[in-house]
C-alpha positions as CSV (number, residue, x, y, z in Angstrom):
1,M,-32.5,-29.5,3.2
2,D,-29.3,-30.2,5.0
3,T,-26.3,-27.8,5.1
4,K,-24.6,-29.3,2.0
5,Q,-27.8,-29.2,0.0
6,I,-28.4,-25.6,0.8
7,W,-24.8,-24.7,-0.2
8,F,-24.8,-26.5,-3.5
9,A,-28.2,-25.0,-4.4
10,A,-26.9,-21.5,-3.5
11,L,-23.8,-21.9,-5.7
12,S,-25.8,-21.5,-8.9
13,Y,-27.1,-18.1,-7.7
14,I,-23.6,-17.1,-6.5
15,Q,-22.0,-17.9,-9.8
16,K,-24.5,-15.8,-11.7
17,D,-23.9,-12.8,-9.5
18,I,-20.1,-13.0,-9.6
19,N,-18.8,-11.5,-12.9
20,S,-15.3,-13.0,-12.6
21,M,-14.8,-16.7,-13.1
22,V,-11.3,-16.3,-11.7
23,G,-12.7,-14.9,-8.4
24,F,-15.3,-17.7,-8.3
25,N,-12.8,-20.5,-8.9
26,T,-10.2,-19.0,-6.6
27,Y,-12.3,-18.1,-3.6
28,I,-15.8,-19.6,-3.8
29,K,-15.5,-23.0,-5.4
30,D,-13.6,-24.7,-2.6
31,I,-15.7,-23.3,0.3
32,T,-16.8,-26.2,2.6
33,P,-20.2,-25.9,4.2
34,I,-20.1,-26.8,7.9
35,S,-23.4,-26.1,9.6
36,Y,-26.6,-24.1,9.4
37,D,-28.8,-23.3,12.5
38,G,-31.6,-21.5,10.7
39,E,-29.8,-18.2,10.9
40,N,-26.0,-18.6,10.8
41,F,-24.4,-20.4,7.9
42,I,-20.9,-21.5,8.9
43,A,-18.5,-22.3,6.0
44,G,-14.8,-23.2,6.1
45,V,-11.9,-22.2,3.9
46,S,-8.3,-23.4,3.9
47,N,-6.3,-20.2,4.4
48,L,-6.5,-16.7,5.8
49,I,-6.2,-14.9,2.5
50,C,-9.2,-16.7,1.1
51,K,-11.1,-15.9,4.3
52,S,-10.3,-12.2,4.2
53,M,-11.1,-11.9,0.4
54,I,-14.5,-13.5,0.9
55,E,-15.3,-11.3,3.9
56,I,-14.3,-8.2,1.9
57,R,-15.8,-8.9,-1.5
58,Y,-18.3,-11.8,-1.6
59,V,-20.1,-12.0,1.8
60,D,-23.2,-10.0,0.6
61,T,-23.6,-12.1,-2.5
62,I,-23.3,-15.4,-0.6
63,E,-25.7,-14.4,2.1
64,K,-28.2,-13.2,-0.5
65,A,-28.0,-16.6,-2.3
66,I,-28.4,-18.6,0.9
67,S,-31.3,-16.5,1.9
68,K,-33.0,-17.3,-1.4
69,I,-32.6,-21.0,-0.8
70,T,-33.7,-21.0,2.9
71,A,-36.4,-18.3,2.4
72,K,-35.1,-16.5,5.5
73,P,-32.4,-13.9,6.3
74,S,-29.1,-15.7,6.8
75,K,-25.7,-14.6,8.1
76,L,-22.5,-16.1,6.7
77,I,-19.7,-16.9,9.1
78,I,-16.3,-17.9,7.4
79,V,-13.9,-19.9,9.5
80,L,-10.6,-21.7,8.9
81,K,-11.4,-25.4,8.5
82,D,-8.3,-26.6,10.3
83,E,-8.9,-24.4,13.4
84,Y,-12.7,-24.5,13.7
85,K,-14.2,-25.9,16.8
86,K,-17.9,-25.9,17.6
87,E,-17.3,-25.2,21.3
88,E,-17.0,-21.6,22.2
89,V,-13.8,-20.7,23.9
90,K,-14.0,-18.0,26.6
91,V,-11.0,-15.7,26.6
92,K,-9.9,-14.4,30.0
93,E,-9.7,-10.6,30.0
94,T,-6.3,-9.2,30.6
95,P,-5.2,-5.6,31.4
96,K,-3.9,-3.3,28.7
97,T,-0.2,-2.8,28.5
98,N,1.3,0.5,29.5
99,V,3.7,0.6,26.5
100,K,3.0,3.7,24.4
101,S,1.8,2.6,21.0
102,H,1.8,5.9,19.1
103,L,-1.2,4.5,17.1
104,N,-3.7,7.0,15.7
105,P,-7.2,5.7,16.6
106,R,-8.6,7.2,13.4
107,Y,-6.8,4.7,11.3
108,T,-9.0,1.6,11.3
109,F,-10.2,-1.0,8.7
110,D,-13.7,0.4,9.1
111,N,-12.9,3.8,7.6
112,F,-10.4,2.5,5.0
113,I,-11.9,2.6,1.5
114,V,-11.2,-0.7,-0.3
115,G,-10.8,-0.7,-4.1
116,S,-9.0,-2.7,-6.8
117,S,-5.8,-0.8,-6.1
118,N,-5.6,-2.0,-2.5
119,E,-8.0,-5.0,-2.2
120,F,-5.4,-7.7,-1.9
121,A,-3.3,-5.6,0.5
122,T,-6.3,-5.0,2.7
123,A,-7.1,-8.7,2.7
124,I,-3.6,-9.6,3.8
125,A,-3.6,-6.8,6.4
126,M,-6.8,-8.1,7.9
127,S,-5.5,-11.6,8.1
128,T,-2.3,-10.4,9.7
129,A,-4.3,-8.5,12.3
130,K,-6.3,-11.5,13.1
131,N,-3.3,-13.9,13.3
132,P,-0.2,-11.8,14.0
133,G,3.2,-13.6,13.8
134,Q,2.3,-16.1,11.1
135,E,5.3,-17.1,9.1
136,M,3.8,-16.3,5.7
137,N,2.9,-12.7,6.6
138,N,6.0,-11.9,8.7
139,P,7.3,-9.4,7.9
140,L,4.5,-7.8,6.0
141,F,6.0,-5.2,3.7
142,L,3.7,-2.6,2.1
143,Y,5.2,-0.4,-0.6
144,G,4.0,2.3,-3.0
145,D,4.1,6.0,-3.6
146,S,3.3,8.5,-1.0
147,G,-0.3,9.2,0.0
148,L,-1.9,5.9,-1.1
149,G,-2.9,4.7,2.4
150,K,0.1,2.6,3.5
151,T,0.3,4.3,6.9
152,H,-3.5,4.0,7.4
153,L,-3.4,0.2,6.6
154,M,-0.4,-0.4,8.8
155,Q,-1.9,1.4,11.8
156,A,-5.3,-0.4,11.1
157,I,-3.4,-3.6,11.7
158,G,-2.0,-2.3,15.0
159,N,-5.3,-0.9,16.2
160,K,-7.1,-4.2,15.4
161,I,-4.5,-6.3,17.2
162,A,-4.7,-3.9,20.2
163,E,-8.5,-4.2,20.2
164,N,-8.5,-8.0,19.9
165,S,-5.6,-8.6,22.3
166,P,-5.2,-5.6,24.7
167,E,-2.4,-7.5,26.6
168,K,-0.2,-7.3,23.5
169,K,2.5,-4.6,23.2
170,V,1.9,-2.9,19.9
171,V,4.3,-0.1,18.8
172,Y,4.1,2.1,15.8
173,V,7.1,4.3,14.9
174,T,8.5,6.1,11.9
175,S,12.0,5.2,10.8
176,E,13.0,8.8,11.6
177,R,11.7,8.5,15.2
178,F,13.5,5.1,15.5
179,T,16.7,6.7,14.3
180,N,16.4,9.8,16.6
181,E,15.6,7.7,19.6
182,M,18.6,5.5,18.9
183,I,20.9,8.5,18.5
184,E,19.6,10.0,21.8
185,S,20.1,6.6,23.6
186,L,23.7,6.6,22.3
187,H,24.2,10.1,23.5
188,I,23.1,9.4,27.0
189,K,24.7,6.0,27.0
190,D,21.5,4.0,27.6
191,M,21.2,1.7,24.6
192,G,19.9,-1.0,27.0
193,S,16.6,0.9,27.5
194,F,16.2,1.4,23.7
195,R,16.7,-2.3,23.0
196,Q,14.4,-3.2,25.9
197,L,11.7,-1.1,24.3
198,Y,11.9,-2.4,20.7
199,R,12.9,-6.0,21.3
200,N,10.2,-6.8,23.8
201,V,7.1,-5.8,21.8
202,D,4.6,-8.2,20.3
203,V,4.0,-6.1,17.2
204,L,6.4,-3.6,15.6
205,L,5.1,-1.3,12.9
206,I,7.8,0.9,11.2
207,D,6.8,3.5,8.6
208,D,9.0,4.6,5.7
209,I,11.8,2.1,6.3
210,Q,13.6,3.4,3.2
211,F,14.9,6.3,5.3
212,I,17.4,4.1,7.1
213,E,19.3,3.7,3.8
214,N,22.9,5.0,4.1
215,K,22.6,4.9,7.9
216,Q,24.8,1.9,8.7
217,G,24.6,2.2,12.5
218,V,20.8,2.3,12.4
219,Q,20.7,-0.6,9.9
220,E,22.9,-2.7,12.2
221,E,20.7,-2.0,15.2
222,F,17.5,-2.7,13.3
223,F,19.0,-5.9,11.9
224,H,19.4,-7.3,15.5
225,T,16.0,-6.0,16.5
226,F,14.4,-7.7,13.5
227,N,16.1,-11.0,14.2
228,E,15.1,-11.0,17.9
229,L,11.4,-10.3,17.1
230,H,11.1,-12.6,14.1
231,Q,12.8,-15.5,16.0
232,N,10.1,-15.1,18.7
233,N,7.2,-15.0,16.2
234,K,6.5,-11.3,16.9
235,Q,4.7,-9.5,14.1
236,I,6.7,-7.0,12.0
237,V,5.0,-4.6,9.5
238,L,7.0,-2.2,7.4
239,T,6.1,0.4,4.8
240,S,8.3,1.9,2.1
241,D,8.1,3.8,-1.2
242,R,9.9,0.9,-2.9
243,M,10.0,-2.9,-2.7
244,P,12.9,-4.4,-0.7
245,R,15.1,-5.2,-3.7
246,E,14.9,-1.6,-4.9
247,L,16.4,-0.2,-1.6
248,V,19.7,-0.2,-3.4
249,T,21.9,1.2,-0.5
250,L,20.3,-1.0,2.2
251,D,22.3,-3.7,3.8
252,Q,21.8,-6.9,1.8
253,R,21.0,-8.9,5.0
254,L,18.1,-6.6,5.7
255,K,16.8,-6.7,2.1
256,T,16.8,-10.5,2.4
257,R,14.9,-10.5,5.6
258,F,12.3,-8.0,4.3
259,E,11.5,-10.6,1.6
260,W,11.0,-13.4,4.1
261,G,7.3,-12.6,4.4
262,L,5.0,-10.9,1.9
263,S,5.7,-7.8,-0.1
264,I,2.6,-6.1,-1.5
265,D,2.4,-3.0,-3.6
266,I,-0.4,-0.4,-3.3
267,I,-1.1,1.6,-6.4
268,K,-3.1,4.7,-7.3
269,P,-6.8,4.3,-6.6
270,D,-9.0,3.9,-9.7
271,Y,-11.9,6.2,-10.5
272,E,-14.6,4.3,-8.6
273,T,-12.4,4.1,-5.5
274,R,-11.6,7.8,-5.7
275,V,-15.4,8.6,-5.8
276,A,-15.9,6.3,-2.8
277,I,-13.1,8.0,-0.9
278,L,-14.6,11.5,-1.6
279,K,-18.0,10.3,-0.4
280,K,-16.6,8.9,2.8
281,K,-14.6,12.1,3.5
282,A,-17.7,14.3,2.8
283,E,-19.8,12.2,5.2
284,S,-17.1,12.6,7.9
285,Q,-17.5,16.4,7.5
286,N,-21.4,16.1,7.6
287,I,-21.6,17.7,4.2
288,Y,-23.6,16.5,1.2
289,I,-22.0,16.8,-2.2
290,N,-23.8,15.7,-5.3
291,E,-22.5,13.0,-7.6
292,D,-21.6,15.3,-10.5
293,V,-19.2,17.3,-8.3
294,L,-17.7,14.2,-6.8
295,S,-17.2,12.8,-10.3
296,Y,-15.5,16.0,-11.4
297,I,-13.1,16.0,-8.5
298,A,-12.3,12.3,-9.0
299,E,-11.6,12.8,-12.7
300,R,-9.2,15.8,-12.1
301,I,-7.3,14.5,-9.0
302,D,-5.9,11.0,-9.7
303,S,-2.5,11.1,-8.0
304,N,-3.1,9.9,-4.5
305,V,-5.6,9.8,-1.6
306,R,-3.9,12.5,0.3
307,E,-4.2,15.1,-2.5
308,L,-7.7,13.9,-3.3
309,E,-8.9,14.5,0.3
310,G,-6.9,17.7,0.5
311,A,-8.6,19.1,-2.6
312,L,-12.1,18.2,-1.2
313,L,-11.4,19.9,2.1
314,K,-10.3,23.1,0.2
315,I,-13.4,23.0,-1.8
316,I,-15.6,22.6,1.3
317,S,-13.7,25.4,3.0
318,Y,-14.0,27.8,0.0
319,A,-17.7,27.2,-0.4
320,G,-18.2,27.8,3.4
321,M,-16.3,31.0,3.2
322,K,-18.4,32.2,0.3
323,H,-21.7,30.9,1.9
324,T,-22.6,29.0,-1.2
325,E,-23.4,25.5,-2.2
326,I,-20.6,23.2,-3.5
327,S,-21.0,23.2,-7.3
328,I,-18.9,22.1,-10.2
329,E,-18.0,25.8,-10.8
330,I,-16.7,26.1,-7.2
331,A,-14.8,22.8,-7.5
332,E,-13.3,23.9,-10.9
333,M,-12.1,27.2,-9.4
334,V,-10.4,25.5,-6.4
335,I,-8.8,22.7,-8.4
336,K,-7.4,25.2,-11.0
337,S,-5.6,26.8,-8.1
338,I,-4.1,23.4,-7.2
339,I,-3.3,22.1,-10.6
340,P,-3.5,25.0,-13.1
341,D,-4.0,24.1,-16.7
342,D,-1.8,26.8,-18.1
343,G,2.0,27.1,-18.0
344,I,2.6,23.5,-16.9
345,I,5.3,21.6,-18.8
346,K,4.3,17.9,-18.8
347,I,7.4,15.8,-18.7
348,T,7.0,12.6,-20.7
349,P,9.4,9.7,-21.4
350,Q,9.3,10.8,-25.1
351,K,10.5,14.3,-24.2
352,I,13.3,12.8,-22.0
353,V,14.4,10.5,-24.9
354,D,14.3,13.3,-27.4
355,C,16.5,15.6,-25.2
356,V,19.0,12.8,-24.3
357,C,19.3,11.8,-27.9
358,S,19.8,15.4,-29.0
359,Y,22.4,16.1,-26.3
360,Y,24.5,13.0,-27.1
361,N,23.9,13.1,-30.8
362,I,22.4,9.6,-31.1
363,Q,19.3,8.3,-32.8
364,E,16.1,7.4,-30.9
365,D,16.1,3.8,-32.3
366,E,19.7,3.4,-31.0
367,L,18.7,4.5,-27.5
368,L,15.6,2.3,-27.5
369,G,17.4,-0.6,-29.1
370,K,19.6,-3.5,-27.8
371,T,23.1,-2.2,-28.6
372,K,25.5,-2.2,-25.6
373,Q,28.0,0.2,-27.1
374,K,29.1,2.7,-24.4
375,N,28.2,5.8,-26.5
376,V,24.6,4.6,-26.5
377,A,24.3,2.5,-23.3
378,F,25.4,5.3,-21.0
379,P,22.9,7.9,-22.4
380,R,20.3,5.2,-22.1
381,Q,21.0,4.9,-18.4
382,I,20.8,8.7,-18.1
383,A,17.4,8.5,-19.7
384,M,16.3,5.9,-17.2
385,Y,17.6,8.0,-14.3
386,L,15.7,11.1,-15.6
387,C,12.5,9.2,-16.1
388,K,12.8,8.0,-12.4
389,T,13.6,11.4,-11.0
390,L,11.5,13.7,-13.2
391,T,8.3,11.7,-13.5
392,T,6.1,9.5,-11.3
393,M,6.9,6.4,-13.4
394,N,8.0,3.2,-11.6
395,F,10.8,0.9,-12.8
396,S,8.4,-1.3,-14.8
397,M,6.8,1.6,-16.6
398,I,10.3,3.0,-17.4
399,A,11.4,-0.4,-18.7
400,R,8.4,-0.5,-21.1
401,A,8.8,3.1,-22.3
402,L,12.5,2.6,-23.1
403,G,12.4,-0.3,-25.4
404,N,10.5,-3.0,-23.4
405,R,13.5,-3.8,-21.3
406,D,13.8,-5.8,-18.1
407,R,12.9,-3.8,-14.9
408,T,16.1,-4.9,-13.2
409,T,18.1,-3.4,-16.0
410,V,16.4,-0.1,-15.3
411,M,17.1,-0.4,-11.6
412,Y,20.7,-1.0,-12.3
413,G,21.0,1.9,-14.7
414,V,19.3,4.3,-12.3
415,D,21.5,3.2,-9.4
416,K,24.6,3.6,-11.5
417,I,23.9,7.2,-12.5
418,M,22.7,8.0,-9.0
419,M,26.0,6.8,-7.6
420,A,28.1,8.4,-10.4
421,I,26.8,12.0,-10.0
422,K,27.9,12.1,-6.4
423,T,31.6,12.2,-7.5
424,D,31.5,13.1,-11.2
425,S,30.9,16.8,-11.6
426,V,31.0,16.7,-15.4
427,L,28.2,14.1,-15.5
428,K,26.2,16.2,-13.0
429,A,26.6,19.2,-15.3
430,D,25.5,17.2,-18.3
431,I,22.4,16.0,-16.5
432,D,21.6,19.5,-15.3
433,A,21.9,20.8,-18.8
434,I,19.6,18.0,-20.2
435,T,17.1,18.6,-17.4
436,K,17.0,22.3,-18.3
437,D,16.3,21.4,-21.9
438,I,13.5,19.1,-20.8
439,N,11.9,21.8,-18.7
440,T,12.0,24.5,-21.5
441,I,10.8,22.5,-24.5
């Protein structure tokens, strides 16, 4: 059988093993077989995203199918069709740069747990690391709540680029450090060195970019740094707790530039991913924990990766101190100290709606309805603001909870109240009173 015959025979096995027809039609169907040497099966795809998704999710299934057809172990190699050449290209070794990267070597793709919540983001991050500076992924903007792995994924990009191309200048910095270094440079009147550092890198990774909001001087400096790097096809990766358009007090020019590339959200890990994270963490500590205990922890801690790993380490530490095995009883005791069942007032959107309606003497169906009368519209915006500040809901979730509205309407409402309470002491007192009611009901 030739390469094409092998591939088309293998497709029937692949289709049976892949549950999702969407995944099959999106990533598998258009694969082009290129060559097979009895061991390595080379296949081509049209873009980096497809390549990365296959390497993350489908490579085992495809190799298994090809091995069935060829009756021998086969290794799948995915390449970009447009760039593939059969000749090997030898890369001349170059010395590493002396620029301090601030990268944490522990943050790699190898120890990053991939699940449904971050699968797409991981695929894009890997393609960015392999081909930095490509227009589609530049800048790459990763956003989501704290503790979900944005910093890990960002630094994994930097570490992989540094590994593949040691001659490249890769710099990771938090927005706070960027700000402090700029202030210090202004103080000693040496902005030239500051600009030389950040505008002459090959890859710039900036964490928590939202913290440059309301810092006009820093925004102005970063605007010119961004332009210089982007114009020279240097890779920029940013993280934030919100998508670019939701950085309401950020210079519009920067928001526009942040949207030039790809903006990808990272959400809370699902149950299966949480269990996988716990297993990986336990292995790194050389400790065996049975499945029942891991399941119990994963069910109880669903907020973010940082809290999940923190809870596991506390359980390990407590069991070690007591010289006992890690059991569900031990896990339960420790987790109760972290998130006690008693005395916690759970704030829900319904509770917020009830308290706002009561305070302003309006009906719930009015607040959730479409009326734009000021005596209803303004309390509605206050409810939006309280949902954003008192719960972990994002704008889309708030929009659904408050009458299936448009998320941009919620963004506008939250921003309006946020700005108003800075100067309106009466409004601030009203919101404080409603918040007190919410916390006591």
